[in-house]
C-alpha positions in Angstrom: 0.0 0.0 0.0 2.9 2.3 0.7 4.4 1.8 -2.8 1.1 2.7 -4.5 0.7 5.7 -2.3 4.2 6.9 -3.2 3.5 6.3 -6.9 0.5 8.6 -6.7 2.3 11.5 -5.1 3.4 13.1 -8.4 -0.3 12.9 -9.7 -1.6 14.5 -6.5 1.2 17.2 -6.5 0.6 18.0 -10.2 -3.1 18.3 -9.6 -2.5 20.6 -6.6 -0.2 22.8 -8.7 -2.7 23.1 -11.5 -5.4 24.1 -9.1 -3.2 26.6 -7.4 -2.2 28.2 -10.7 -5.9 28.5 -11.7 -6.9 30.2 -8.5 -3.8 32.4 -8.4 -3.7 33.7 -12.0 -7.3 33.6 -13.0 -9.0 34.6 -9.7 -6.1 36.7 -8.3 -5.9 34.9 -5.0 -2.7 34.8 -3.0 -0.7 31.6 -3.2 -1.8 30.6 0.3 -5.5 31.1 -0.6 -5.0 29.3 -3.9 -3.4 26.4 -2.1 -6.2 26.2 0.4 -8.9 26.2 -2.3 -7.1 23.6 -4.5 -6.3 21.4 -1.5 -9.9 21.5 -0.3 -11.1 20.5 -3.7 -8.6 17.6 -4.0 -9.7 16.5 -0.5 -13.3 16.3 -1.6 -14.5 19.2 0.5 -15.1 22.1 -1.9 -13.7 25.6 -2.5 -13.4 28.2 0.3 -13.3 31.5 -1.5 -16.1 32.7 -3.9 -15.3 32.8 -7.6 -15.7 36.3 -9.1 -14.8 36.1 -12.8 -16.5 34.3 -15.6 -13.3 32.5 -16.8 -12.6 31.6 -13.2 -16.0 29.9 -12.9 -15.3 27.8 -16.0 -11.8 26.9 -14.9 -12.8 26.2 -11.3 -15.7 24.0 -12.4 -13.4 22.1 -14.7 -10.8 21.8 -12.0 -13.4 20.6 -9.6 -14.4 17.7 -11.9 -10.7 16.9 -12.5 -10.0 17.0 -8.7 -13.0 14.7 -8.1 -11.6 12.1 -10.5 -8.1 12.4 -8.9 -9.7 11.9 -5.5 -11.5 8.8 -6.6 -8.3 7.4 -8.3 -6.1 8.0 -5.3 -8.7 6.6 -2.9 -9.3 3.5 -5.1 -5.6 2.7 -5.4 -5.0 3.3 -1.7 -7.9 1.1 -0.7 -7.4 -1.7 -3.2 -5.0 -3.8 -1.2 -7.2 -3.5 1.9 -10.3 -4.6 0.0 -8.3 -7.4 -1.8 -7.1 -8.7 1.5 -10.6 -8.6 3.1 -12.1 -10.4 0.1 -9.4 -13.1 0.2 -10.0 -13.6 3.9 -13.7 -14.0 3.4 -13.1 -16.4 0.5 -10.8 -18.6 2.5 -13.2 -18.6 5.4 -16.1 -19.8 3.1 -14.0 -22.5 1.4 -12.3 -23.8 4.6 -8.8 -22.9 3.4 -6.2 -21.6 5.9 -6.9 -18.0 6.8 -3.3 -16.9 7.3 -1.6 -16.5 3.9 1.9 -16.8 5.2 1.2 -20.0 7.2 -1.0 -21.7 4.6 0.9 -20.8 1.5 4.3 -21.3 3.1 3.7 -24.9 3.9 2.7 -25.7 0.3 5.7 -24.0 -1.2 8.4 -25.2 1.2 11.0 -27.3 -0.5 9.9 -26.9 -4.1 12.8 -26.7 -6.5 15.4 -25.7 -4.0 17.0 -28.9 -3.3 16.3 -28.9 0.4 17.8 -31.5 2.7 
């Protein structure tokens, strides 16, 4: 899970920078206010400051849609290992297979192709 999270840092950072640029250059917000608005959208919360220009409304709306997709992708990739592990656990419980992957799989693999004594 840590590897996938680290792999998504460039995507989240680029999305944050795009949002900050939109809010700073189009709406004229300070960099700190632009960061706050972009971070709130990426976190799934919503903007803080009102949008005043027509171009800002179009760009902020487009960025909000983009930020929503980025939020869903990041959440999905981060939760995928947890969901996978839970589903595997339920599957093993229903079929009667060993519930601990390391214990159950390790016994079956031990000694294959290694020339053990």
